[in-house]
PDB file of N, CA, C, O and CB in Angstrom:
ATOM      1  N   MET A   1     -19.637 -35.172  25.367  1.00  0.00           N
ATOM      2  CA  MET A   1     -20.965 -35.008  24.820  1.00  0.00           C
ATOM      3  C   MET A   1     -21.971 -35.211  25.951  1.00  0.00           C
ATOM      4  O   MET A   1     -21.806 -36.062  26.825  1.00  0.00           O
ATOM      5  CB  MET A   1     -21.219 -36.002  23.645  1.00  0.00           C
ATOM      6  N   ARG A   2     -22.997 -34.408  25.894  1.00  0.00           N
ATOM      7  CA  ARG A   2     -24.074 -34.517  26.877  1.00  0.00           C
ATOM      8  C   ARG A   2     -25.407 -34.601  26.162  1.00  0.00           C
ATOM      9  O   ARG A   2     -25.467 -34.457  24.941  1.00  0.00           O
ATOM     10  CB  ARG A   2     -24.058 -33.322  27.854  1.00  0.00           C
ATOM     11  N   ASP A   3     -26.470 -34.830  26.904  1.00  0.00           N
ATOM     12  CA  ASP A   3     -27.809 -34.930  26.342  1.00  0.00           C
ATOM     13  C   ASP A   3     -28.107 -33.737  25.442  1.00  0.00           C
ATOM     14  O   ASP A   3     -27.929 -32.590  25.852  1.00  0.00           O
ATOM     15  CB  ASP A   3     -28.851 -35.028  27.458  1.00  0.00           C
ATOM     16  N   SER A   4     -28.545 -33.991  24.259  1.00  0.00           N
ATOM     17  CA  SER A   4     -28.928 -33.018  23.218  1.00  0.00           C
ATOM     18  C   SER A   4     -27.733 -32.285  22.598  1.00  0.00           C
ATOM     19  O   SER A   4     -27.927 -31.290  21.900  1.00  0.00           O
ATOM     20  CB  SER A   4     -29.884 -31.999  23.803  1.00  0.00           C
ATOM     21  N   ALA A   5     -26.512 -32.750  22.835  1.00  0.00           N
ATOM     22  CA  ALA A   5     -25.332 -32.138  22.220  1.00  0.00           C
ATOM     23  C   ALA A   5     -25.298 -32.452  20.727  1.00  0.00           C
ATOM     24  O   ALA A   5     -25.844 -33.463  20.284  1.00  0.00           O
ATOM     25  CB  ALA A   5     -24.033 -32.634  22.906  1.00  0.00           C
ATOM     26  N   THR A   6     -24.655 -31.579  19.958  1.00  0.00           N
ATOM     27  CA  THR A   6     -24.556 -31.757  18.515  1.00  0.00           C
ATOM     28  C   THR A   6     -23.098 -31.690  18.085  1.00  0.00           C
ATOM     29  O   THR A   6     -22.359 -30.804  18.513  1.00  0.00           O
ATOM     30  CB  THR A   6     -25.389 -30.693  17.772  1.00  0.00           C
ATOM     31  N   ALA A   7     -22.687 -32.631  17.238  1.00  0.00           N
ATOM     32  CA  ALA A   7     -21.368 -32.599  16.624  1.00  0.00           C
ATOM     33  C   ALA A   7     -21.594 -32.523  15.124  1.00  0.00           C
ATOM     34  O   ALA A   7     -22.284 -33.368  14.555  1.00  0.00           O
ATOM     35  CB  ALA A   7     -20.497 -33.857  17.022  1.00  0.00           C
ATOM     36  N   GLY A   8     -21.024 -31.530  14.489  1.00  0.00           N
ATOM     37  CA  GLY A   8     -21.234 -31.367  13.059  1.00  0.00           C
ATOM     38  C   GLY A   8     -19.948 -31.537  12.279  1.00  0.00           C
ATOM     39  O   GLY A   8     -18.869 -31.188  12.758  1.00  0.00           O
ATOM     40  N   PHE A   9     -20.064 -32.069  11.088  1.00  0.00           N
ATOM     41  CA  PHE A   9     -18.925 -32.262  10.200  1.00  0.00           C
ATOM     42  C   PHE A   9     -19.307 -31.717   8.836  1.00  0.00           C
ATOM     43  O   PHE A   9     -20.427 -31.935   8.375  1.00  0.00           O
ATOM     44  CB  PHE A   9     -18.507 -33.768  10.113  1.00  0.00           C
ATOM     45  N   LYS A  10     -18.412 -31.026   8.199  1.00  0.00           N
ATOM     46  CA  LYS A  10     -18.683 -30.412   6.903  1.00  0.00           C
ATOM     47  C   LYS A  10     -17.833 -31.052   5.809  1.00  0.00           C
ATOM     48  O   LYS A  10     -16.807 -31.684   6.059  1.00  0.00           O
ATOM     49  CB  LYS A  10     -18.421 -28.902   6.961  1.00  0.00           C
ATOM     50  N   TYR A  11     -18.307 -30.858   4.609  1.00  0.00           N
ATOM     51  CA  TYR A  11     -17.527 -31.147   3.404  1.00  0.00           C
ATOM     52  C   TYR A  11     -17.194 -32.615   3.200  1.00  0.00           C
ATOM     53  O   TYR A  11     -16.075 -32.953   2.815  1.00  0.00           O
ATOM     54  CB  TYR A  11     -16.267 -30.377   3.441  1.00  0.00           C
ATOM     55  N   PHE A  12     -18.155 -33.485   3.454  1.00  0.00           N
ATOM     56  CA  PHE A  12     -18.002 -34.889   3.121  1.00  0.00           C
ATOM     57  C   PHE A  12     -18.706 -35.153   1.806  1.00  0.00           C
ATOM     58  O   PHE A  12     -19.812 -34.657   1.593  1.00  0.00           O
ATOM     59  CB  PHE A  12     -18.558 -35.799   4.243  1.00  0.00           C
ATOM     60  N   HIS A  13     -18.102 -35.912   0.929  1.00  0.00           N
ATOM     61  CA  HIS A  13     -18.720 -36.317  -0.323  1.00  0.00           C
ATOM     62  C   HIS A  13     -19.419 -37.649  -0.043  1.00  0.00           C
ATOM     63  O   HIS A  13     -18.748 -38.665   0.142  1.00  0.00           O
ATOM     64  CB  HIS A  13     -17.656 -36.438  -1.500  1.00  0.00           C
ATOM     65  N   CYS A  14     -20.747 -37.660  -0.010  1.00  0.00           N
ATOM     66  CA  CYS A  14     -21.495 -38.830   0.471  1.00  0.00           C
ATOM     67  C   CYS A  14     -22.284 -39.546  -0.618  1.00  0.00           C
ATOM     68  O   CYS A  14     -23.168 -40.337  -0.290  1.00  0.00           O
ATOM     69  CB  CYS A  14     -22.436 -38.412   1.557  1.00  0.00           C
ATOM     70  N   ASP A  15     -22.007 -39.307  -1.890  1.00  0.00           N
ATOM     71  CA  ASP A  15     -22.715 -40.024  -2.948  1.00  0.00           C
ATOM     72  C   ASP A  15     -22.382 -41.504  -2.890  1.00  0.00           C
ATOM     73  O   ASP A  15     -21.213 -41.884  -2.818  1.00  0.00           O
ATOM     74  CB  ASP A  15     -22.361 -39.450  -4.329  1.00  0.00           C
ATOM     75  N   GLY A  16     -23.415 -42.340  -2.923  1.00  0.00           N
ATOM     76  CA  GLY A  16     -23.206 -43.779  -2.949  1.00  0.00           C
ATOM     77  C   GLY A  16     -22.876 -44.413  -1.607  1.00  0.00           C
ATOM     78  O   GLY A  16     -22.503 -45.585  -1.566  1.00  0.00           O
ATOM     79  N   ILE A  17     -23.000 -43.685  -0.519  1.00  0.00           N
ATOM     80  CA  ILE A  17     -22.709 -44.237   0.811  1.00  0.00           C
ATOM     81  C   ILE A  17     -23.764 -45.279   1.156  1.00  0.00           C
ATOM     82  O   ILE A  17     -24.961 -45.017   1.039  1.00  0.00           O
ATOM     83  CB  ILE A  17     -22.670 -43.111   1.896  1.00  0.00           C
ATOM     84  N   ARG A  18     -23.326 -46.454   1.580  1.00  0.00           N
ATOM     85  CA  ARG A  18     -24.249 -47.517   1.965  1.00  0.00           C
ATOM     86  C   ARG A  18     -24.202 -47.814   3.450  1.00  0.00           C
ATOM     87  O   ARG A  18     -25.185 -48.271   4.033  1.00  0.00           O
ATOM     88  CB  ARG A  18     -23.946 -48.770   1.191  1.00  0.00           C
ATOM     89  N   ARG A  19     -23.053 -47.554   4.063  1.00  0.00           N
ATOM     90  CA  ARG A  19     -22.896 -47.853   5.482  1.00  0.00           C
ATOM     91  C   ARG A  19     -22.219 -46.686   6.177  1.00  0.00           C
ATOM     92  O   ARG A  19     -21.405 -45.971   5.593  1.00  0.00           O
ATOM     93  CB  ARG A  19     -22.088 -49.149   5.689  1.00  0.00           C
ATOM     94  N   VAL A  20     -22.577 -46.516   7.437  1.00  0.00           N
ATOM     95  CA  VAL A  20     -21.928 -45.524   8.292  1.00  0.00           C
ATOM     96  C   VAL A  20     -21.550 -46.241   9.579  1.00  0.00           C
ATOM     97  O   VAL A  20     -22.381 -46.922  10.179  1.00  0.00           O
ATOM     98  CB  VAL A  20     -22.865 -44.274   8.572  1.00  0.00           C
ATOM     99  N   LYS A  21     -20.310 -46.092  10.001  1.00  0.00           N
ATOM    100  CA  LYS A  21     -19.855 -46.724  11.234  1.00  0.00           C
ATOM    101  C   LYS A  21     -19.491 -45.635  12.227  1.00  0.00           C
ATOM    102  O   LYS A  21     -18.726 -44.724  11.914  1.00  0.00           O
ATOM    103  CB  LYS A  21     -18.646 -47.671  10.973  1.00  0.00           C
ATOM    104  N   ILE A  22     -20.040 -45.738  13.415  1.00  0.00           N
ATOM    105  CA  ILE A  22     -19.756 -44.783  14.480  1.00  0.00           C
ATOM    106  C   ILE A  22     -19.115 -45.547  15.624  1.00  0.00           C
ATOM    107  O   ILE A  22     -19.693 -46.501  16.145  1.00  0.00           O
ATOM    108  CB  ILE A  22     -21.051 -44.037  14.950  1.00  0.00           C
ATOM    109  N   LYS A  23     -17.922 -45.126  16.013  1.00  0.00           N
ATOM    110  CA  LYS A  23     -17.218 -45.778  17.117  1.00  0.00           C
ATOM    111  C   LYS A  23     -17.071 -44.773  18.248  1.00  0.00           C
ATOM    112  O   LYS A  23     -16.542 -43.678  18.054  1.00  0.00           O
ATOM    113  CB  LYS A  23     -15.820 -46.323  16.664  1.00  0.00           C
ATOM    114  N   VAL A  24     -17.539 -45.149  19.424  1.00  0.00           N
ATOM    115  CA  VAL A  24     -17.441 -44.263  20.585  1.00  0.00           C
ATOM    116  C   VAL A  24     -16.659 -44.957  21.677  1.00  0.00           C
ATOM    117  O   VAL A  24     -16.597 -46.184  21.741  1.00  0.00           O
ATOM    118  CB  VAL A  24     -18.841 -43.852  21.096  1.00  0.00           C
ATOM    119  N   ARG A  25     -16.068 -44.154  22.526  1.00  0.00           N
ATOM    120  CA  ARG A  25     -15.348 -44.676  23.680  1.00  0.00           C
ATOM    121  C   ARG A  25     -15.958 -44.069  24.926  1.00  0.00           C
ATOM    122  O   ARG A  25     -16.467 -42.948  24.899  1.00  0.00           O
ATOM    123  CB  ARG A  25     -13.823 -44.369  23.593  1.00  0.00           C
ATOM    124  N   GLY A  26     -15.904 -44.804  26.003  1.00  0.00           N
ATOM    125  CA  GLY A  26     -16.453 -44.306  27.253  1.00  0.00           C
ATOM    126  C   GLY A  26     -17.790 -44.947  27.550  1.00  0.00           C
ATOM    127  O   GLY A  26     -18.208 -45.905  26.898  1.00  0.00           O
ATOM    128  N   TYR A  27     -18.436 -44.403  28.531  1.00  0.00           N
ATOM    129  CA  TYR A  27     -19.719 -44.932  28.960  1.00  0.00           C
ATOM    130  C   TYR A  27     -20.800 -43.973  28.497  1.00  0.00           C
ATOM    131  O   TYR A  27     -20.786 -42.785  28.820  1.00  0.00           O
ATOM    132  CB  TYR A  27     -19.767 -45.135  30.504  1.00  0.00           C
ATOM    133  N   CYS A  28     -21.729 -44.514  27.737  1.00  0.00           N
ATOM    134  CA  CYS A  28     -22.785 -43.635  27.246  1.00  0.00           C
ATOM    135  C   CYS A  28     -24.034 -44.433  26.949  1.00  0.00           C
ATOM    136  O   CYS A  28     -23.996 -45.651  26.773  1.00  0.00           O
ATOM    137  CB  CYS A  28     -22.328 -42.879  25.996  1.00  0.00           C
ATOM    138  N   ARG A  29     -25.121 -43.730  26.898  1.00  0.00           N
ATOM    139  CA  ARG A  29     -26.397 -44.277  26.478  1.00  0.00           C
ATOM    140  C   ARG A  29     -27.032 -43.249  25.575  1.00  0.00           C
ATOM    141  O   ARG A  29     -26.782 -42.051  25.708  1.00  0.00           O
ATOM    142  CB  ARG A  29     -27.319 -44.627  27.694  1.00  0.00           C
ATOM    143  N   GLY A  30     -27.841 -43.709  24.670  1.00  0.00           N
ATOM    144  CA  GLY A  30     -28.532 -42.774  23.806  1.00  0.00           C
ATOM    145  C   GLY A  30     -28.397 -43.173  22.354  1.00  0.00           C
ATOM    146  O   GLY A  30     -28.055 -44.313  22.041  1.00  0.00           O
ATOM    147  N   THR A  31     -28.668 -42.230  21.471  1.00  0.00           N
ATOM    148  CA  THR A  31     -28.637 -42.501  20.043  1.00  0.00           C
ATOM    149  C   THR A  31     -27.855 -41.415  19.311  1.00  0.00           C
ATOM    150  O   THR A  31     -27.675 -40.309  19.820  1.00  0.00           O
ATOM    151  CB  THR A  31     -30.062 -42.605  19.485  1.00  0.00           C
ATOM    152  N   PHE A  32     -27.402 -41.747  18.128  1.00  0.00           N
ATOM    153  CA  PHE A  32     -26.803 -40.796  17.205  1.00  0.00           C
ATOM    154  C   PHE A  32     -27.747 -40.688  16.018  1.00  0.00           C
ATOM    155  O   PHE A  32     -28.136 -41.701  15.437  1.00  0.00           O
ATOM    156  CB  PHE A  32     -25.352 -41.236  16.761  1.00  0.00           C
ATOM    157  N   ASP A  33     -28.114 -39.477  15.660  1.00  0.00           N
ATOM    158  CA  ASP A  33     -28.930 -39.242  14.472  1.00  0.00           C
ATOM    159  C   ASP A  33     -28.030 -38.741  13.357  1.00  0.00           C
ATOM    160  O   ASP A  33     -27.282 -37.782  13.549  1.00  0.00           O
ATOM    161  CB  ASP A  33     -30.076 -38.227  14.762  1.00  0.00           C
ATOM    162  N   VAL A  34     -28.092 -39.373  12.201  1.00  0.00           N
ATOM    163  CA  VAL A  34     -27.294 -38.972  11.051  1.00  0.00           C
ATOM    164  C   VAL A  34     -28.198 -38.212  10.078  1.00  0.00           C
ATOM    165  O   VAL A  34     -29.241 -38.712   9.656  1.00  0.00           O
ATOM    166  CB  VAL A  34     -26.633 -40.215  10.359  1.00  0.00           C
ATOM    167  N   LYS A  35     -27.774 -36.990   9.732  1.00  0.00           N
ATOM    168  CA  LYS A  35     -28.524 -36.129   8.816  1.00  0.00           C
ATOM    169  C   LYS A  35     -27.556 -35.546   7.795  1.00  0.00           C
ATOM    170  O   LYS A  35     -26.344 -35.549   8.013  1.00  0.00           O
ATOM    171  CB  LYS A  35     -29.272 -34.991   9.588  1.00  0.00           C
ATOM    172  N   THR A  36     -28.080 -35.053   6.694  1.00  0.00           N
ATOM    173  CA  THR A  36     -27.232 -34.378   5.712  1.00  0.00           C
ATOM    174  C   THR A  36     -27.326 -32.873   5.817  1.00  0.00           C
ATOM    175  O   THR A  36     -26.582 -32.160   5.144  1.00  0.00           O
ATOM    176  CB  THR A  36     -27.602 -34.810   4.316  1.00  0.00           C
ATOM    177  N   SER A  37     -28.227 -32.373   6.652  1.00  0.00           N
ATOM    178  CA  SER A  37     -28.317 -30.936   6.909  1.00  0.00           C
ATOM    179  C   SER A  37     -28.839 -30.728   8.323  1.00  0.00           C
ATOM    180  O   SER A  37     -29.460 -31.617   8.906  1.00  0.00           O
ATOM    181  CB  SER A  37     -29.238 -30.227   5.865  1.00  0.00           C
ATOM    182  N   TRP A  38     -28.583 -29.559   8.859  1.00  0.00           N
ATOM    183  CA  TRP A  38     -28.938 -29.238  10.244  1.00  0.00           C
ATOM    184  C   TRP A  38     -30.410 -29.518  10.539  1.00  0.00           C
ATOM    185  O   TRP A  38     -30.731 -30.128  11.559  1.00  0.00           O
ATOM    186  CB  TRP A  38     -28.624 -27.778  10.539  1.00  0.00           C
ATOM    187  N   ASP A  39     -31.298 -29.080   9.665  1.00  0.00           N
ATOM    188  CA  ASP A  39     -32.728 -29.245   9.907  1.00  0.00           C
ATOM    189  C   ASP A  39     -33.355 -30.294   8.987  1.00  0.00           C
ATOM    190  O   ASP A  39     -34.573 -30.319   8.811  1.00  0.00           O
ATOM    191  CB  ASP A  39     -33.437 -27.915   9.728  1.00  0.00           C
ATOM    192  N   GLY A  40     -32.526 -31.158   8.402  1.00  0.00           N
ATOM    193  CA  GLY A  40     -33.009 -32.195   7.504  1.00  0.00           C
ATOM    194  C   GLY A  40     -33.562 -33.397   8.239  1.00  0.00           C
ATOM    195  O   GLY A  40     -33.478 -33.478   9.464  1.00  0.00           O
ATOM    196  N   PRO A  41     -34.124 -34.323   7.496  1.00  0.00           N
ATOM    197  CA  PRO A  41     -34.677 -35.520   8.110  1.00  0.00           C
ATOM    198  C   PRO A  41     -33.573 -36.446   8.647  1.00  0.00           C
ATOM    199  O   PRO A  41     -32.443 -36.430   8.159  1.00  0.00           O
ATOM    200  CB  PRO A  41     -35.546 -36.268   7.100  1.00  0.00           C
ATOM    201  N   VAL A  42     -33.915 -37.233   9.636  1.00  0.00           N
ATOM    202  CA  VAL A  42     -32.982 -38.211  10.187  1.00  0.00           C
ATOM    203  C   VAL A  42     -32.890 -39.377   9.208  1.00  0.00           C
ATOM    204  O   VAL A  42     -33.892 -40.039   8.938  1.00  0.00           O
ATOM    205  CB  VAL A  42     -33.433 -38.699  11.612  1.00  0.00           C
ATOM    206  N   LEU A  43     -31.704 -39.630   8.680  1.00  0.00           N
ATOM    207  CA  LEU A  43     -31.490 -40.719   7.733  1.00  0.00           C
ATOM    208  C   LEU A  43     -31.144 -42.018   8.432  1.00  0.00           C
ATOM    209  O   LEU A  43     -31.420 -43.100   7.915  1.00  0.00           O
ATOM    210  CB  LEU A  43     -30.396 -40.357   6.759  1.00  0.00           C
ATOM    211  N   LEU A  44     -30.540 -41.914   9.605  1.00  0.00           N
ATOM    212  CA  LEU A  44     -30.109 -43.097  10.344  1.00  0.00           C
ATOM    213  C   LEU A  44     -30.101 -42.760  11.826  1.00  0.00           C
ATOM    214  O   LEU A  44     -29.652 -41.686  12.223  1.00  0.00           O
ATOM    215  CB  LEU A  44     -28.702 -43.584   9.873  1.00  0.00           C
ATOM    216  N   GLU A  45     -30.595 -43.674  12.633  1.00  0.00           N
ATOM    217  CA  GLU A  45     -30.508 -43.516  14.083  1.00  0.00           C
ATOM    218  C   GLU A  45     -29.707 -44.696  14.611  1.00  0.00           C
ATOM    219  O   GLU A  45     -30.174 -45.834  14.575  1.00  0.00           O
ATOM    220  CB  GLU A  45     -31.938 -43.438  14.755  1.00  0.00           C
ATOM    221  N   ALA A  46     -28.519 -44.429  15.093  1.00  0.00           N
ATOM    222  CA  ALA A  46     -27.642 -45.481  15.613  1.00  0.00           C
ATOM    223  C   ALA A  46     -27.765 -45.531  17.129  1.00  0.00           C
ATOM    224  O   ALA A  46     -27.717 -44.504  17.806  1.00  0.00           O
ATOM    225  CB  ALA A  46     -26.163 -45.240  15.189  1.00  0.00           C
ATOM    226  N   ILE A  47     -27.927 -46.751  17.651  1.00  0.00           N
ATOM    227  CA  ILE A  47     -28.091 -46.943  19.098  1.00  0.00           C
ATOM    228  C   ILE A  47     -26.785 -47.406  19.688  1.00  0.00           C
ATOM    229  O   ILE A  47     -26.698 -47.629  20.895  1.00  0.00           O
ATOM    230  CB  ILE A  47     -29.215 -47.959  19.411  1.00  0.00           C
TER     231      ILE A  47
END
């Protein structure tokens, strides 16, 4: 992954989700934005 890269996942059933855990390996800096659609609002910004 590089600056401004996007990883998309489809077909998750997300009703009632309270927590999201993101685990990364390697050396990185930046944030992950969690959205429910490509152009939707940012629901979570993980640092």
